[in-house]
Biopython code that builds the backbone (N, CA, C, O; Angstrom):
import numpy as np
from Bio.PDB.StructureBuilder import StructureBuilder

atoms = [
    (1, "ALA", "N", (-2.149, 189.408, -13.283)),
    (1, "ALA", "CA", (-0.733, 189.097, -13.321)),
    (1, "ALA", "C", (-0.471, 187.751, -13.997)),
    (1, "ALA", "O", (0.687, 187.387, -14.199)),
    (2, "ASP", "N", (-1.511, 187.012, -14.347)),
    (2, "ASP", "CA", (-1.296, 185.709, -14.980)),
    (2, "ASP", "C", (-0.522, 185.811, -16.288)),
    (2, "ASP", "O", (0.286, 184.934, -16.594)),
    (3, "ASP", "N", (-0.754, 186.855, -17.055)),
    (3, "ASP", "CA", (-0.085, 187.008, -18.343)),
    (3, "ASP", "C", (1.063, 187.999, -18.297)),
    (3, "ASP", "O", (1.646, 188.317, -19.334)),
    (4, "ASP", "N", (1.393, 188.487, -17.123)),
    (4, "ASP", "CA", (2.456, 189.482, -16.963)),
    (4, "ASP", "C", (3.666, 188.804, -16.340)),
    (4, "ASP", "O", (3.713, 188.615, -15.125)),
    (5, "SER", "N", (4.631, 188.441, -17.150)),
    (5, "SER", "CA", (5.791, 187.707, -16.643)),
    (5, "SER", "C", (6.629, 188.526, -15.674)),
    (5, "SER", "O", (7.423, 187.961, -14.921)),
    (6, "ALA", "N", (6.468, 189.851, -15.676)),
    (6, "ALA", "CA", (7.252, 190.693, -14.770)),
    (6, "ALA", "C", (6.739, 190.625, -13.340)),
    (6, "ALA", "O", (7.520, 190.784, -12.402)),
    (7, "THR", "N", (5.446, 190.393, -13.150)),
    (7, "THR", "CA", (4.897, 190.365, -11.797)),
    (7, "THR", "C", (4.295, 189.020, -11.423)),
    (7, "THR", "O", (4.038, 188.773, -10.245)),
    (8, "GLY", "N", (4.068, 188.164, -12.371)),
    (8, "GLY", "CA", (3.415, 186.893, -12.100)),
    (8, "GLY", "C", (4.348, 185.788, -11.659)),
    (8, "GLY", "O", (3.875, 184.733, -11.235)),
    (9, "GLY", "N", (5.630, 185.978, -11.739)),
    (9, "GLY", "CA", (6.578, 184.935, -11.383)),
    (9, "GLY", "C", (6.747, 183.930, -12.508)),
    (9, "GLY", "O", (6.097, 184.041, -13.548)),
    (10, "PRO", "N", (7.617, 182.950, -12.305)),
    (10, "PRO", "CA", (7.839, 181.935, -13.330)),
    (10, "PRO", "C", (6.563, 181.148, -13.607)),
    (10, "PRO", "O", (5.786, 180.872, -12.693)),
    (11, "ASP", "N", (6.355, 180.794, -14.857)),
    (11, "ASP", "CA", (5.197, 179.999, -15.268)),
    (11, "ASP", "C", (5.736, 178.737, -15.931)),
    (11, "ASP", "O", (6.017, 178.718, -17.130)),
    (12, "VAL", "N", (5.875, 177.684, -15.128)),
    (12, "VAL", "CA", (6.484, 176.446, -15.607)),
    (12, "VAL", "C", (5.646, 175.812, -16.717)),
    (12, "VAL", "O", (6.195, 175.271, -17.676)),
    (13, "ALA", "N", (4.327, 175.876, -16.592)),
    (13, "ALA", "CA", (3.447, 175.254, -17.586)),
    (13, "ALA", "C", (3.634, 175.868, -18.970)),
    (13, "ALA", "O", (3.607, 175.159, -19.975)),
    (14, "ARG", "N", (3.824, 177.180, -19.022)),
    (14, "ARG", "CA", (3.982, 177.860, -20.319)),
    (14, "ARG", "C", (5.445, 178.187, -20.628)),
    (14, "ARG", "O", (5.743, 178.852, -21.620)),
    (15, "ARG", "N", (6.342, 177.719, -19.782)),
    (15, "ARG", "CA", (7.788, 177.934, -19.955)),
    (15, "ARG", "C", (8.139, 179.418, -20.045)),
    (15, "ARG", "O", (8.899, 179.844, -20.915)),
    (16, "ILE", "N", (7.565, 180.192, -19.121)),
    (16, "ILE", "CA", (7.894, 181.616, -19.021)),
    (16, "ILE", "C", (8.760, 181.784, -17.779)),
    (16, "ILE", "O", (8.304, 181.567, -16.656)),
    (17, "TYR", "N", (9.999, 182.168, -17.993)),
    (17, "TYR", "CA", (10.955, 182.308, -16.900)),
    (17, "TYR", "C", (11.561, 183.707, -16.940)),
    (17, "TYR", "O", (11.513, 184.383, -17.968)),
    (18, "PRO", "N", (12.132, 184.139, -15.813)),
    (18, "PRO", "CA", (12.739, 185.471, -15.799)),
    (18, "PRO", "C", (13.996, 185.522, -16.664)),
    (18, "PRO", "O", (14.647, 184.506, -16.907)),
    (19, "ILE", "N", (14.312, 186.707, -17.111)),
    (19, "ILE", "CA", (15.595, 186.947, -17.773)),
    (19, "ILE", "C", (16.576, 187.280, -16.660)),
    (19, "ILE", "O", (16.352, 188.211, -15.886)),
    (20, "ILE", "N", (17.652, 186.527, -16.581)),
    (20, "ILE", "CA", (18.629, 186.714, -15.508)),
    (20, "ILE", "C", (19.916, 187.245, -16.106)),
    (20, "ILE", "O", (20.468, 186.675, -17.047)),
    (21, "THR", "N", (20.382, 188.343, -15.544)),
    (21, "THR", "CA", (21.622, 188.969, -15.987)),
    (21, "THR", "C", (22.590, 189.028, -14.814)),
    (21, "THR", "O", (22.207, 189.400, -13.705)),
    (22, "VAL", "N", (23.823, 188.666, -15.054)),
    (22, "VAL", "CA", (24.857, 188.703, -14.029)),
    (22, "VAL", "C", (25.855, 189.786, -14.414)),
    (22, "VAL", "O", (26.371, 189.803, -15.531)),
    (23, "ILE", "N", (26.119, 190.690, -13.473)),
    (23, "ILE", "CA", (27.095, 191.753, -13.710)),
    (23, "ILE", "C", (28.168, 191.641, -12.640)),
    (23, "ILE", "O", (27.880, 191.722, -11.447)),
    (24, "THR", "N", (29.402, 191.455, -13.075)),
    (24, "THR", "CA", (30.534, 191.357, -12.158)),
    (24, "THR", "C", (31.630, 192.298, -12.631)),
    (24, "THR", "O", (31.467, 193.022, -13.613)),
    (25, "ASP", "N", (32.743, 192.275, -11.921)),
    (25, "ASP", "CA", (33.869, 193.108, -12.354)),
    (25, "ASP", "C", (34.451, 192.622, -13.683)),
    (25, "ASP", "O", (35.214, 193.336, -14.335)),
    (26, "GLU", "N", (34.082, 191.396, -14.076)),
    (26, "GLU", "CA", (34.539, 190.862, -15.362)),
    (26, "GLU", "C", (33.617, 191.242, -16.516)),
    (26, "GLU", "O", (33.954, 191.025, -17.681)),
    (27, "GLY", "N", (32.448, 191.811, -16.193)),
    (27, "GLY", "CA", (31.543, 192.241, -17.252)),
    (27, "GLY", "C", (30.113, 191.792, -17.053)),
    (27, "GLY", "O", (29.683, 191.446, -15.953)),
    (28, "PHE", "N", (29.390, 191.811, -18.165)),
    (28, "PHE", "CA", (27.951, 191.559, -18.222)),
    (28, "PHE", "C", (27.709, 190.221, -18.899)),
    (28, "PHE", "O", (28.331, 189.906, -19.914)),
    (29, "ARG", "N", (26.789, 189.425, -18.325)),
    (29, "ARG", "CA", (26.453, 188.145, -18.959)),
    (29, "ARG", "C", (24.979, 187.844, -18.722)),
    (29, "ARG", "O", (24.505, 187.867, -17.586)),
    (30, "ARG", "N", (24.271, 187.567, -19.788)),
    (30, "ARG", "CA", (22.865, 187.156, -19.690)),
    (30, "ARG", "C", (22.837, 185.640, -19.702)),
    (30, "ARG", "O", (23.409, 185.009, -20.591)),
    (31, "LEU", "N", (22.165, 185.053, -18.708)),
    (31, "LEU", "CA", (22.070, 183.607, -18.660)),
    (31, "LEU", "C", (21.163, 183.114, -19.777)),
    (31, "LEU", "O", (20.209, 183.789, -20.163)),
    (32, "GLY", "N", (21.467, 181.952, -20.279)),
    (32, "GLY", "CA", (20.653, 181.359, -21.336)),
    (32, "GLY", "C", (19.292, 180.914, -20.813)),
    (32, "GLY", "O", (19.081, 180.809, -19.604)),
    (33, "ASP", "N", (18.386, 180.659, -21.726)),
    (33, "ASP", "CA", (17.026, 180.271, -21.355)),
    (33, "ASP", "C", (17.001, 179.015, -20.488)),
    (33, "ASP", "O", (16.272, 178.965, -19.497)),
    (34, "GLN", "N", (17.777, 178.016, -20.841)),
    (34, "GLN", "CA", (17.769, 176.766, -20.073)),
    (34, "GLN", "C", (18.320, 176.980, -18.675)),
    (34, "GLN", "O", (17.782, 176.438, -17.710)),
    (35, "GLU", "N", (19.385, 177.762, -18.552)),
    (35, "GLU", "CA", (19.968, 178.028, -17.236)),
    (35, "GLU", "C", (18.982, 178.804, -16.359)),
    (35, "GLU", "O", (18.855, 178.513, -15.169)),
    (36, "SER", "N", (18.290, 179.779, -16.930)),
    (36, "SER", "CA", (17.267, 180.532, -16.193)),
    (36, "SER", "C", (16.134, 179.607, -15.755)),
    (36, "SER", "O", (15.655, 179.704, -14.626)),
    (37, "ALA", "N", (15.709, 178.718, -16.640)),
    (37, "ALA", "CA", (14.641, 177.767, -16.309)),
    (37, "ALA", "C", (15.073, 176.846, -15.176)),
    (37, "ALA", "O", (14.289, 176.576, -14.266)),
    (38, "ASP", "N", (16.309, 176.360, -15.220)),
    (38, "ASP", "CA", (16.815, 175.473, -14.172)),
    (38, "ASP", "C", (16.837, 176.178, -12.819)),
    (38, "ASP", "O", (16.453, 175.590, -11.808)),
    (39, "ILE", "N", (17.283, 177.429, -12.794)),
    (39, "ILE", "CA", (17.332, 178.195, -11.546)),
    (39, "ILE", "C", (15.921, 178.427, -11.012)),
    (39, "ILE", "O", (15.668, 178.237, -9.822)),
    (40, "ALA", "N", (15.012, 178.832, -11.878)),
    (40, "ALA", "CA", (13.630, 179.094, -11.452)),
    (40, "ALA", "C", (12.983, 177.826, -10.901)),
    (40, "ALA", "O", (12.323, 177.871, -9.863)),
    (41, "ARG", "N", (13.165, 176.701, -11.582)),
    (41, "ARG", "CA", (12.585, 175.446, -11.102)),
    (41, "ARG", "C", (13.178, 175.031, -9.759)),
    (41, "ARG", "O", (12.466, 174.529, -8.890)),
    (42, "SER", "N", (14.471, 175.239, -9.593)),
    (42, "SER", "CA", (15.124, 174.905, -8.331)),
    (42, "SER", "C", (14.541, 175.726, -7.179)),
    (42, "SER", "O", (14.287, 175.194, -6.098)),
    (43, "ILE", "N", (14.335, 177.011, -7.412)),
    (43, "ILE", "CA", (13.751, 177.878, -6.382)),
    (43, "ILE", "C", (12.324, 177.443, -6.069)),
    (43, "ILE", "O", (11.943, 177.377, -4.900)),
    (44, "LEU", "N", (11.530, 177.146, -7.096)),
    (44, "LEU", "CA", (10.150, 176.706, -6.879)),
    (44, "LEU", "C", (10.100, 175.401, -6.085)),
    (44, "LEU", "O", (9.249, 175.245, -5.210)),
    (45, "GLU", "N", (10.995, 174.473, -6.380)),
    (45, "GLU", "CA", (11.035, 173.204, -5.651)),
    (45, "GLU", "C", (11.373, 173.429, -4.184)),
    (45, "GLU", "O", (10.767, 172.815, -3.306)),
    (46, "ARG", "N", (12.340, 174.310, -3.911)),
    (46, "ARG", "CA", (12.700, 174.604, -2.518)),
    (46, "ARG", "C", (11.561, 175.296, -1.786)),
    (46, "ARG", "O", (11.366, 175.062, -0.594)),
    (47, "ARG", "N", (10.808, 176.141, -2.477)),
    (47, "ARG", "CA", (9.664, 176.811, -1.838)),
    (47, "ARG", "C", (8.565, 175.812, -1.490)),
    (47, "ARG", "O", (7.847, 176.011, -0.510)),
    (48, "LEU", "N", (8.420, 174.752, -2.264)),
    (48, "LEU", "CA", (7.445, 173.716, -1.923)),
    (48, "LEU", "C", (7.848, 172.997, -0.640)),
    (48, "LEU", "O", (6.993, 172.615, 0.159)),
    (49, "GLU", "N", (9.160, 172.812, -0.445)),
    (49, "GLU", "CA", (9.662, 172.151, 0.757)),
    (49, "GLU", "C", (9.608, 173.072, 1.969)),
    (49, "GLU", "O", (9.317, 172.620, 3.076)),
    (50, "GLN", "N", (9.887, 174.362, 1.771)),
    (50, "GLN", "CA", (9.901, 175.348, 2.854)),
    (50, "GLN", "C", (9.156, 176.597, 2.395)),
    (50, "GLN", "O", (9.786, 177.579, 2.003)),
    (51, "PRO", "N", (7.814, 176.576, 2.439)),
    (51, "PRO", "CA", (7.047, 177.713, 1.906)),
    (51, "PRO", "C", (7.287, 179.029, 2.640)),
    (51, "PRO", "O", (7.069, 180.099, 2.072)),
    (52, "ASP", "N", (7.734, 178.965, 3.904)),
    (52, "ASP", "CA", (8.000, 180.192, 4.659)),
    (52, "ASP", "C", (9.444, 180.660, 4.512)),
    (52, "ASP", "O", (9.843, 181.647, 5.129)),
    (53, "GLY", "N", (10.216, 179.964, 3.708)),
    (53, "GLY", "CA", (11.606, 180.352, 3.489)),
    (53, "GLY", "C", (12.535, 179.758, 4.534)),
    (53, "GLY", "O", (12.085, 179.078, 5.456)),
    (54, "PRO", "N", (13.821, 180.013, 4.395)),
    (54, "PRO", "CA", (14.789, 179.465, 5.347)),
    (54, "PRO", "C", (14.658, 180.141, 6.708)),
    (54, "PRO", "O", (14.234, 181.292, 6.801)),
    (55, "ARG", "N", (15.020, 179.427, 7.741)),
    (55, "ARG", "CA", (14.988, 179.951, 9.109)),
    (55, "ARG", "C", (16.335, 180.576, 9.445)),
    (55, "ARG", "O", (17.391, 180.013, 9.154)),
    (56, "ALA", "N", (16.278, 181.737, 10.056)),
    (56, "ALA", "CA", (17.499, 182.409, 10.507)),
    (56, "ALA", "C", (17.564, 182.314, 12.026)),
    (56, "ALA", "O", (16.546, 182.418, 12.710)),
    (57, "ALA", "N", (18.754, 182.117, 12.536)),
    (57, "ALA", "CA", (18.933, 182.044, 13.989)),
    (57, "ALA", "C", (18.682, 183.408, 14.623)),
    (57, "ALA", "O", (19.024, 184.443, 14.051)),
    (58, "LEU", "N", (18.078, 183.398, 15.815)),
    (58, "LEU", "CA", (17.880, 184.645, 16.548)),
    (58, "LEU", "C", (19.200, 185.092, 17.138)),
    (58, "LEU", "O", (20.007, 184.272, 17.577)),
    (59, "LEU", "N", (19.415, 186.386, 17.145)),
    (59, "LEU", "CA", (20.666, 186.918, 17.707)),
    (59, "LEU", "C", (20.572, 187.059, 19.196)),
    (59, "LEU", "O", (21.530, 187.491, 19.838)),
]
sb = StructureBuilder()
sb.init_structure("model")
sb.init_model(0)
sb.init_chain("A")
sb.init_seg("    ")
for serial, (resi, resn, name, xyz) in enumerate(atoms, 1):
    if name == "N":
        sb.init_residue(resn, " ", resi, " ")
    sb.init_atom(name, np.array(xyz, "f"), 0.0, 1.0, " ", f" {name:<3s}", serial, name[0])
structure = sb.get_structure()
């Protein structure tokens, strides 16, 4: 999966990021490369702080 961007996740070292598409009632929009990179880096940074993800309250 190291060379497979579909299953390997973002690769910051090689600048391989997901293609992000937003579909709303206003239409279709593909995010630009920089915006996708910013989102991916933000998620990776948060995962370093909370590797198990956010905590949900018990009901």
